[in-house]
N, CA, C and O atoms as a GROMACS GRO file, in nm:
protein
  464
    1MET      N    1  -0.985   9.781  -1.309
    1MET     CA    2  -0.961   9.652  -1.372
    1MET      C    3  -1.058   9.550  -1.314
    1MET      O    4  -1.090   9.555  -1.196
    2THR      N    5  -1.104   9.459  -1.399
    2THR     CA    6  -1.196   9.356  -1.354
    2THR      C    7  -1.134   9.220  -1.380
    2THR      O    8  -1.071   9.198  -1.483
    3THR      N    9  -1.152   9.129  -1.287
    3THR     CA   10  -1.106   8.992  -1.303
    3THR      C   11  -1.227   8.903  -1.320
    3THR      O   12  -1.339   8.950  -1.299
    4PRO      N   13  -1.210   8.775  -1.358
    4PRO     CA   14  -1.325   8.685  -1.367
    4PRO      C   15  -1.398   8.670  -1.234
    4PRO      O   16  -1.510   8.617  -1.229
    5PHE      N   17  -1.336   8.715  -1.127
    5PHE     CA   18  -1.396   8.699  -0.994
    5PHE      C   19  -1.454   8.830  -0.943
    5PHE      O   20  -1.493   8.838  -0.827
    6GLY      N   21  -1.461   8.932  -1.028
    6GLY     CA   22  -1.516   9.061  -0.986
    6GLY      C   23  -1.410   9.168  -0.998
    6GLY      O   24  -1.302   9.145  -1.053
    7PRO      N   25  -1.441   9.286  -0.948
    7PRO     CA   26  -1.344   9.396  -0.958
    7PRO      C   27  -1.214   9.362  -0.887
    7PRO      O   28  -1.213   9.301  -0.781
    8ALA      N   29  -1.104   9.402  -0.949
    8ALA     CA   30  -0.973   9.377  -0.889
    8ALA      C   31  -0.956   9.466  -0.767
    8ALA      O   32  -0.993   9.584  -0.769
    9SER      N   33  -0.902   9.410  -0.665
    9SER     CA   34  -0.874   9.490  -0.546
    9SER      C   35  -0.746   9.438  -0.485
    9SER      O   36  -0.708   9.322  -0.503
   10SER      N   37  -0.682   9.522  -0.413
   10SER     CA   38  -0.558   9.483  -0.348
   10SER      C   39  -0.591   9.430  -0.210
   10SER      O   40  -0.667   9.490  -0.134
   11SER      N   41  -0.534   9.316  -0.180
   11SER     CA   42  -0.556   9.256  -0.048
   11SER      C   43  -0.459   9.313   0.055
   11SER      O   44  -0.474   9.293   0.176
   12GLY      N   45  -0.360   9.383   0.005
   12GLY     CA   46  -0.255   9.430   0.094
   12GLY      C   47  -0.140   9.332   0.102
   12GLY      O   48  -0.035   9.364   0.158
   13ASP      N   49  -0.159   9.213   0.048
   13ASP     CA   50  -0.057   9.109   0.048
   13ASP      C   51  -0.012   9.089  -0.096
   13ASP      O   52  -0.086   9.033  -0.176
   14PRO      N   53   0.109   9.134  -0.132
   14PRO     CA   54   0.154   9.124  -0.271
   14PRO      C   55   0.152   8.982  -0.326
   14PRO      O   56   0.117   8.961  -0.442
   15GLU      N   57   0.189   8.883  -0.245
   15GLU     CA   58   0.190   8.744  -0.293
   15GLU      C   59   0.048   8.697  -0.321
   15GLU      O   60   0.025   8.631  -0.422
   16LEU      N   61  -0.046   8.729  -0.235
   16LEU     CA   62  -0.186   8.692  -0.257
   16LEU      C   63  -0.240   8.762  -0.381
   16LEU      O   64  -0.311   8.700  -0.460
   17ASP      N   65  -0.206   8.888  -0.399
   17ASP     CA   66  -0.250   8.962  -0.519
   17ASP      C   67  -0.193   8.898  -0.645
   17ASP      O   68  -0.263   8.886  -0.746
   18ARG      N   69  -0.066   8.857  -0.640
   18ARG     CA   70  -0.004   8.792  -0.757
   18ARG      C   71  -0.074   8.660  -0.787
   18ARG      O   72  -0.103   8.631  -0.903
   19MET      N   73  -0.101   8.581  -0.683
   19MET     CA   74  -0.168   8.452  -0.703
   19MET      C   75  -0.309   8.472  -0.758
   19MET      O   76  -0.353   8.394  -0.843
   20MET      N   77  -0.380   8.573  -0.713
   20MET     CA   78  -0.514   8.601  -0.764
   20MET      C   79  -0.508   8.644  -0.911
   20MET      O   80  -0.596   8.609  -0.990
   21ALA      N   81  -0.405   8.720  -0.947
   21ALA     CA   82  -0.388   8.760  -1.087
   21ALA      C   83  -0.362   8.639  -1.175
   21ALA      O   84  -0.418   8.627  -1.284
   22VAL      N   85  -0.276   8.547  -1.128
   22VAL     CA   86  -0.248   8.424  -1.202
   22VAL      C   87  -0.376   8.343  -1.218
   22VAL      O   88  -0.406   8.295  -1.327
   23LEU      N   89  -0.450   8.328  -1.110
   23LEU     CA   90  -0.575   8.253  -1.114
   23LEU      C   91  -0.674   8.317  -1.212
   23LEU      O   92  -0.743   8.246  -1.285
   24GLY      N   93  -0.680   8.448  -1.215
   24GLY     CA   94  -0.768   8.517  -1.309
   24GLY      C   95  -0.731   8.490  -1.453
   24GLY      O   96  -0.818   8.468  -1.537
   25ARG      N   97  -0.600   8.492  -1.482
   25ARG     CA   98  -0.555   8.463  -1.620
   25ARG      C   99  -0.585   8.318  -1.657
   25ARG      O  100  -0.627   8.290  -1.770
   26GLN      N  101  -0.565   8.226  -1.564
   26GLN     CA  102  -0.594   8.086  -1.591
   26GLN      C  103  -0.743   8.065  -1.615
   26GLN      O  104  -0.782   7.991  -1.705
   27ALA      N  105  -0.827   8.130  -1.535
   27ALA     CA  106  -0.972   8.118  -1.553
   27ALA      C  107  -1.013   8.170  -1.690
   27ALA      O  108  -1.100   8.112  -1.755
   28ALA      N  109  -0.952   8.279  -1.734
   28ALA     CA  110  -0.983   8.334  -1.866
   28ALA      C  111  -0.945   8.235  -1.976
   28ALA      O  112  -1.018   8.220  -2.074
   29ARG      N  113  -0.832   8.167  -1.959
   29ARG     CA  114  -0.791   8.065  -2.058
   29ARG      C  115  -0.892   7.951  -2.062
   29ARG      O  116  -0.930   7.906  -2.170
   30PHE      N  117  -0.936   7.905  -1.946
   30PHE     CA  118  -1.034   7.796  -1.941
   30PHE      C  119  -1.164   7.838  -2.007
   30PHE      O  120  -1.225   7.760  -2.080
   31GLU      N  121  -1.208   7.961  -1.983
   31GLU     CA  122  -1.332   8.009  -2.044
   31GLU      C  123  -1.320   8.013  -2.196
   31GLU      O  124  -1.413   7.974  -2.267
   32LYS      N  125  -1.206   8.060  -2.247
   32LYS     CA  126  -1.186   8.066  -2.392
   32LYS      C  127  -1.188   7.927  -2.452
   32LYS      O  128  -1.251   7.904  -2.555
   33VAL      N  129  -1.118   7.834  -2.389
   33VAL     CA  130  -1.116   7.696  -2.439
   33VAL      C  131  -1.258   7.639  -2.438
   33VAL      O  132  -1.298   7.571  -2.533
   34GLY      N  133  -1.333   7.665  -2.334
   34GLY     CA  134  -1.471   7.617  -2.327
   34GLY      C  135  -1.556   7.672  -2.441
   34GLY      O  136  -1.633   7.598  -2.501
   35ARG      N  137  -1.541   7.800  -2.470
   35ARG     CA  138  -1.617   7.861  -2.581
   35ARG      C  139  -1.573   7.799  -2.714
   35ARG      O  140  -1.657   7.767  -2.799
   36ASP      N  141  -1.442   7.784  -2.731
   36ASP     CA  142  -1.391   7.726  -2.856
   36ASP      C  143  -1.438   7.583  -2.875
   36ASP      O  144  -1.474   7.543  -2.986
   37LEU      N  145  -1.438   7.504  -2.767
   37LEU     CA  146  -1.486   7.366  -2.777
   37LEU      C  147  -1.633   7.361  -2.814
   37LEU      O  148  -1.675   7.274  -2.891
   38ALA      N  149  -1.711   7.452  -2.760
   38ALA     CA  150  -1.855   7.454  -2.790
   38ALA      C  151  -1.881   7.478  -2.938
   38ALA      O  152  -1.984   7.437  -2.991
   39GLU      N  153  -1.787   7.545  -3.005
   39GLU     CA  154  -1.802   7.575  -3.148
   39GLU      C  155  -1.734   7.472  -3.238
   39GLU      O  156  -1.748   7.479  -3.360
   40THR      N  157  -1.661   7.379  -3.181
   40THR     CA  158  -1.584   7.282  -3.260
   40THR      C  159  -1.677   7.178  -3.323
   40THR      O  160  -1.765   7.123  -3.256
   41ARG      N  161  -1.656   7.152  -3.451
   41ARG     CA  162  -1.733   7.052  -3.524
   41ARG      C  163  -1.637   6.963  -3.601
   41ARG      O  164  -1.535   7.009  -3.654
   42GLY      N  165  -1.670   6.835  -3.607
   42GLY     CA  166  -1.592   6.741  -3.685
   42GLY      C  167  -1.675   6.691  -3.802
   42GLY      O  168  -1.797   6.676  -3.790
   43ARG      N  169  -1.609   6.664  -3.913
   43ARG     CA  170  -1.681   6.616  -4.032
   43ARG      C  171  -1.619   6.487  -4.081
   43ARG      O  172  -1.498   6.466  -4.074
   44GLY      N  173  -1.706   6.402  -4.131
   44GLY     CA  174  -1.662   6.278  -4.192
   44GLY      C  175  -1.747   6.250  -4.314
   44GLY      O  176  -1.865   6.286  -4.318
   45ALA      N  177  -1.688   6.186  -4.413
   45ALA     CA  178  -1.761   6.156  -4.536
   45ALA      C  179  -1.734   6.011  -4.576
   45ALA      O  180  -1.632   5.952  -4.540
   46ALA      N  181  -1.829   5.956  -4.650
   46ALA     CA  182  -1.816   5.818  -4.699
   46ALA      C  183  -1.889   5.807  -4.832
   46ALA      O  184  -1.957   5.899  -4.876
   47ALA      N  185  -1.874   5.692  -4.893
   47ALA     CA  186  -1.940   5.662  -5.020
   47ALA      C  187  -1.914   5.773  -5.123
   47ALA      O  188  -2.005   5.831  -5.180
   48ASN      N  189  -1.785   5.799  -5.142
   48ASN     CA  190  -1.742   5.901  -5.240
   48ASN      C  191  -1.802   6.038  -5.211
   48ASN      O  192  -1.833   6.113  -5.303
   49GLY      N  193  -1.818   6.070  -5.083
   49GLY     CA  194  -1.868   6.201  -5.044
   49GLY      C  195  -2.018   6.217  -5.052
   49GLY      O  196  -2.070   6.326  -5.032
   50THR      N  197  -2.089   6.108  -5.081
   50THR     CA  198  -2.235   6.120  -5.091
   50THR      C  199  -2.303   6.115  -4.954
   50THR      O  200  -2.421   6.146  -4.942
   51VAL      N  201  -2.228   6.075  -4.851
   51VAL     CA  202  -2.278   6.076  -4.714
   51VAL      C  203  -2.180   6.159  -4.631
   51VAL      O  204  -2.060   6.130  -4.627
   52VAL      N  205  -2.232   6.262  -4.565
   52VAL     CA  206  -2.149   6.350  -4.483
   52VAL      C  207  -2.214   6.364  -4.346
   52VAL      O  208  -2.333   6.392  -4.334
   53VAL      N  209  -2.132   6.344  -4.242
   53VAL     CA  210  -2.179   6.355  -4.104
   53VAL      C  211  -2.099   6.465  -4.035
   53VAL      O  212  -1.979   6.479  -4.057
   54GLU      N  213  -2.168   6.542  -3.951
   54GLU     CA  214  -2.102   6.644  -3.869
   54GLU      C  215  -2.141   6.620  -3.724
   54GLU      O  216  -2.257   6.595  -3.692
   55VAL      N  217  -2.039   6.628  -3.634
   55VAL     CA  218  -2.063   6.610  -3.491
   55VAL      C  219  -1.999   6.724  -3.413
   55VAL      O  220  -1.904   6.787  -3.459
   56SER      N  221  -2.054   6.748  -3.294
   56SER     CA  222  -1.997   6.850  -3.205
   56SER      C  223  -1.890   6.784  -3.118
   56SER      O  224  -1.870   6.663  -3.122
   57ALA      N  225  -1.820   6.866  -3.041
   57ALA     CA  226  -1.712   6.815  -2.956
   57ALA      C  227  -1.762   6.716  -2.852
   57ALA      O  228  -1.685   6.632  -2.806
   58ASP      N  229  -1.889   6.726  -2.813
   58ASP     CA  230  -1.941   6.630  -2.715
   58ASP      C  231  -1.995   6.504  -2.782
   58ASP      O  232  -2.050   6.416  -2.714
   59GLY      N  233  -1.979   6.494  -2.914
   59GLY     CA  234  -2.019   6.374  -2.987
   59GLY      C  235  -2.160   6.378  -3.041
   59GLY      O  236  -2.205   6.282  -3.105
   60SER      N  237  -2.233   6.487  -3.016
   60SER     CA  238  -2.370   6.498  -3.066
   60SER      C  239  -2.370   6.514  -3.218
   60SER      O  240  -2.288   6.585  -3.274
   61LEU      N  241  -2.464   6.448  -3.281
   61LEU     CA  242  -2.481   6.461  -3.425
   61LEU      C  243  -2.539   6.599  -3.453
   61LEU      O  244  -2.645   6.634  -3.402
   62THR      N  245  -2.470   6.678  -3.534
   62THR     CA  246  -2.517   6.813  -3.567
   62THR      C  247  -2.555   6.826  -3.714
   62THR      O  248  -2.616   6.926  -3.753
   63GLY      N  249  -2.519   6.727  -3.794
   63GLY     CA  250  -2.555   6.733  -3.934
   63GLY      C  251  -2.540   6.599  -4.003
   63GLY      O  252  -2.450   6.521  -3.972
   64LEU      N  253  -2.630   6.573  -4.096
   64LEU     CA  254  -2.624   6.452  -4.178
   64LEU      C  255  -2.675   6.489  -4.316
   64LEU      O  256  -2.789   6.533  -4.332
   65THR      N  257  -2.589   6.472  -4.416
   65THR     CA  258  -2.627   6.500  -4.554
   65THR      C  259  -2.614   6.372  -4.634
   65THR      O  260  -2.509   6.307  -4.635
   66ILE      N  261  -2.723   6.336  -4.700
   66ILE     CA  262  -2.722   6.217  -4.786
   66ILE      C  263  -2.759   6.263  -4.926
   66ILE      O  264  -2.872   6.302  -4.952
   67ASP      N  265  -2.661   6.257  -5.013
   67ASP     CA  266  -2.683   6.294  -5.152
   67ASP      C  267  -2.779   6.192  -5.214
   67ASP      O  268  -2.772   6.074  -5.181
   68PRO      N  269  -2.867   6.234  -5.302
   68PRO     CA  270  -2.960   6.139  -5.365
   68PRO      C  271  -2.891   6.020  -5.431
   68PRO      O  272  -2.948   5.911  -5.438
   69ARG      N  273  -2.768   6.039  -5.479
   69ARG     CA  274  -2.696   5.927  -5.541
   69ARG      C  275  -2.667   5.816  -5.442
   69ARG      O  276  -2.651   5.700  -5.481
   70ALA      N  277  -2.659   5.850  -5.311
   70ALA     CA  278  -2.630   5.749  -5.209
   70ALA      C  279  -2.747   5.652  -5.192
   70ALA      O  280  -2.728   5.542  -5.139
   71MET      N  281  -2.865   5.690  -5.236
   71MET     CA  282  -2.981   5.602  -5.223
   71MET      C  283  -2.968   5.477  -5.310
   71MET      O  284  -3.037   5.377  -5.288
   72ARG      N  285  -2.880   5.482  -5.407
   72ARG     CA  286  -2.857   5.365  -5.493
   72ARG      C  287  -2.775   5.257  -5.423
   72ARG      O  288  -2.762   5.146  -5.474
   73LEU      N  289  -2.720   5.290  -5.307
   73LEU     CA  290  -2.634   5.196  -5.236
   73LEU      C  291  -2.711   5.078  -5.177
   73LEU      O  292  -2.653   4.971  -5.157
   74GLY      N  293  -2.837   5.095  -5.150
   74GLY     CA  294  -2.912   4.993  -5.078
   74GLY      C  295  -2.905   5.023  -4.929
   74GLY      O  296  -2.815   5.093  -4.883
   75SER      N  297  -2.999   4.970  -4.855
   75SER     CA  298  -3.011   5.006  -4.713
   75SER      C  299  -2.890   4.966  -4.630
   75SER      O  300  -2.844   5.044  -4.546
   76GLU      N  301  -2.837   4.846  -4.650
   76GLU     CA  302  -2.722   4.802  -4.570
   76GLU      C  303  -2.597   4.883  -4.601
   76GLU      O  304  -2.525   4.925  -4.510
   77ALA      N  305  -2.570   4.904  -4.728
   77ALA     CA  306  -2.451   4.981  -4.767
   77ALA      C  307  -2.464   5.127  -4.722
   77ALA      O  308  -2.366   5.189  -4.682
   78LEU      N  309  -2.586   5.181  -4.730
   78LEU     CA  310  -2.607   5.318  -4.685
   78LEU      C  311  -2.585   5.329  -4.534
   78LEU      O  312  -2.522   5.424  -4.486
   79ALA      N  313  -2.635   5.232  -4.460
   79ALA     CA  314  -2.614   5.231  -4.315
   79ALA      C  315  -2.465   5.224  -4.282
   79ALA      O  316  -2.418   5.295  -4.194
   80GLN      N  317  -2.391   5.139  -4.353
   80GLN     CA  318  -2.247   5.129  -4.330
   80GLN      C  319  -2.176   5.259  -4.365
   80GLN      O  320  -2.082   5.300  -4.296
   81ALA      N  321  -2.220   5.325  -4.472
   81ALA     CA  322  -2.160   5.452  -4.511
   81ALA      C  323  -2.184   5.559  -4.404
   81ALA      O  324  -2.095   5.638  -4.373
   82ILE      N  325  -2.305   5.561  -4.348
   82ILE     CA  326  -2.336   5.657  -4.242
   82ILE      C  327  -2.249   5.630  -4.120
   82ILE      O  328  -2.195   5.724  -4.061
   83LEU      N  329  -2.234   5.504  -4.083
   83LEU     CA  330  -2.151   5.470  -3.967
   83LEU      C  331  -2.005   5.507  -3.990
   83LEU      O  332  -1.938   5.557  -3.899
   84LYS      N  333  -1.955   5.482  -4.111
   84LYS     CA  334  -1.816   5.518  -4.141
   84LYS      C  335  -1.797   5.669  -4.135
   84LYS      O  336  -1.700   5.717  -4.077
   85ALA      N  337  -1.890   5.744  -4.194
   85ALA     CA  338  -1.880   5.890  -4.192
   85ALA      C  339  -1.886   5.941  -4.048
   85ALA      O  340  -1.815   6.035  -4.013
   86ALA      N  341  -1.971   5.881  -3.966
   86ALA     CA  342  -1.983   5.922  -3.826
   86ALA      C  343  -1.854   5.894  -3.751
   86ALA      O  344  -1.808   5.978  -3.673
   87LYS      N  345  -1.794   5.779  -3.774
   87LYS     CA  346  -1.668   5.746  -3.707
   87LYS      C  347  -1.558   5.843  -3.751
   87LYS      O  348  -1.478   5.888  -3.669
   88ASP      N  349  -1.553   5.874  -3.880
   88ASP     CA  350  -1.454   5.971  -3.929
   88ASP      C  351  -1.477   6.109  -3.867
   88ASP      O  352  -1.381   6.179  -3.834
   89ALA      N  353  -1.602   6.148  -3.851
   89ALA     CA  354  -1.634   6.277  -3.789
   89ALA      C  355  -1.590   6.278  -3.643
   89ALA      O  356  -1.540   6.379  -3.594
   90GLU      N  357  -1.608   6.166  -3.573
   90GLU     CA  358  -1.563   6.156  -3.434
   90GLU      C  359  -1.411   6.172  -3.424
   90GLU      O  360  -1.362   6.242  -3.335
   91HIS      N  361  -1.338   6.109  -3.514
   91HIS     CA  362  -1.192   6.122  -3.514
   91HIS      C  363  -1.152   6.266  -3.545
   91HIS      O  364  -1.059   6.321  -3.484
   92ASP      N  365  -1.221   6.327  -3.640
   92ASP     CA  366  -1.190   6.465  -3.679
   92ASP      C  367  -1.214   6.561  -3.562
   92ASP      O  368  -1.129   6.645  -3.533
   93VAL      N  369  -1.328   6.549  -3.495
   93VAL     CA  370  -1.357   6.641  -3.385
   93VAL      C  371  -1.263   6.617  -3.267
   93VAL      O  372  -1.227   6.711  -3.197
   94ALA      N  373  -1.222   6.492  -3.245
   94ALA     CA  374  -1.127   6.464  -3.137
   94ALA      C  375  -0.993   6.531  -3.164
   94ALA      O  376  -0.933   6.588  -3.073
   95ALA      N  377  -0.947   6.525  -3.288
   95ALA     CA  378  -0.821   6.590  -3.324
   95ALA      C  379  -0.831   6.742  -3.307
   95ALA      O  380  -0.739   6.806  -3.256
   96GLN      N  381  -0.943   6.798  -3.349
   96GLN     CA  382  -0.962   6.943  -3.334
   96GLN      C  383  -0.972   6.982  -3.187
   96GLN      O  384  -0.917   7.084  -3.146
   97ALA      N  385  -1.042   6.902  -3.107
   97ALA     CA  386  -1.056   6.930  -2.964
   97ALA      C  387  -0.920   6.927  -2.895
   97ALA      O  388  -0.893   7.008  -2.807
   98ASN      N  389  -0.835   6.834  -2.935
   98ASN     CA  390  -0.700   6.829  -2.878
   98ASN      C  391  -0.624   6.958  -2.908
   98ASN      O  392  -0.552   7.009  -2.821
   99GLN      N  393  -0.639   7.009  -3.029
   99GLN     CA  394  -0.572   7.135  -3.064
   99GLN      C  395  -0.628   7.251  -2.983
   99GLN      O  396  -0.552   7.337  -2.936
  100VAL      N  397  -0.760   7.254  -2.966
  100VAL     CA  398  -0.823   7.361  -2.888
  100VAL      C  399  -0.776   7.358  -2.744
  100VAL      O  400  -0.755   7.463  -2.682
  101MET      N  401  -0.759   7.238  -2.689
  101MET     CA  402  -0.722   7.223  -2.548
  101MET      C  403  -0.572   7.234  -2.523
  101MET      O  404  -0.528   7.241  -2.408
  102GLU      N  405  -0.493   7.237  -2.629
  102GLU     CA  406  -0.347   7.240  -2.614
  102GLU      C  407  -0.297   7.352  -2.522
  102GLU      O  408  -0.206   7.328  -2.444
  103PRO      N  409  -0.354   7.474  -2.528
  103PRO     CA  410  -0.305   7.578  -2.437
  103PRO      C  411  -0.321   7.541  -2.289
  103PRO      O  412  -0.243   7.587  -2.206
  104LEU      N  413  -0.418   7.460  -2.256
  104LEU     CA  414  -0.437   7.418  -2.117
  104LEU      C  415  -0.337   7.311  -2.077
  104LEU      O  416  -0.309   7.292  -1.958
  105LEU      N  417  -0.284   7.240  -2.174
  105LEU     CA  418  -0.189   7.133  -2.146
  105LEU      C  419  -0.046   7.185  -2.139
  105LEU      O  420   0.045   7.113  -2.099
  106ASP      N  421  -0.027   7.310  -2.178
  106ASP     CA  422   0.104   7.373  -2.174
  106ASP      C  423   0.140   7.401  -2.028
  106ASP      O  424   0.070   7.476  -1.960
  107ALA      N  425   0.246   7.341  -1.981
  107ALA     CA  426   0.284   7.353  -1.839
  107ALA      C  427   0.309   7.497  -1.798
  107ALA      O  428   0.294   7.531  -1.680
  108ASP      N  429   0.346   7.583  -1.892
  108ASP     CA  430   0.378   7.721  -1.858
  108ASP      C  431   0.259   7.799  -1.802
  108ASP      O  432   0.279   7.895  -1.728
  109ILE      N  433   0.136   7.759  -1.835
  109ILE     CA  434   0.023   7.837  -1.783
  109ILE      C  435   0.008   7.819  -1.633
  109ILE      O  436  -0.055   7.901  -1.567
  110TRP      N  437   0.065   7.713  -1.580
  110TRP     CA  438   0.051   7.688  -1.436
  110TRP      C  439   0.161   7.756  -1.356
  110TRP      O  440   0.151   7.770  -1.234
  111ASP      N  441   0.264   7.799  -1.426
  111ASP     CA  442   0.376   7.865  -1.358
  111ASP      C  443   0.378   8.011  -1.398
  111ASP      O  444   0.392   8.044  -1.516
  112ASP      N  445   0.364   8.096  -1.303
  112ASP     CA  446   0.374   8.239  -1.330
  112ASP      C  447   0.507   8.286  -1.273
  112ASP      O  448   0.540   8.254  -1.159
  113PRO      N  449   0.582   8.361  -1.351
  113PRO     CA  450   0.712   8.404  -1.298
  113PRO      C  451   0.692   8.492  -1.175
  113PRO      O  452   0.596   8.568  -1.167
  114PRO      N  453   0.782   8.481  -1.080
  114PRO     CA  454   0.772   8.566  -0.962
  114PRO      C  455   0.788   8.712  -1.001
  114PRO      O  456   0.852   8.743  -1.102
  115PRO      N  457   0.732   8.802  -0.922
  115PRO     CA  458   0.744   8.944  -0.956
  115PRO      C  459   0.890   8.987  -0.956
  115PRO      O  460   0.972   8.937  -0.878
  116SER      N  461   0.923   9.082  -1.045
  116SER     CA  462   1.063   9.126  -1.052
  116SER      C  463   1.092   9.235  -0.952
  116SER      O  464   1.206   9.283  -0.946
   0.00000   0.00000   0.00000
């Protein structure tokens, strides 16, 4: 068996072995959440869907689509539409990130039942 910290081995101390097993499971949960967050994207749209913004969980802009019809808005209205779509994308990615992180916020992951 392998743990995130290397091959599993017995320390000779059952309590220490149990704590290391719990720590290994928690580390695996953190790694999964980290991978899931890296893939999380939020989307926002404005101006009847003619402007679409996509952002990553860290807030980086990952996509911007401007339909040719949006060019009729004029520069100020187009700028406002982009800002609105970006803000909506930020809210969307924040909500998704909260869902991804929910397993880490569950108090049960910090408590491992004692051995039977």
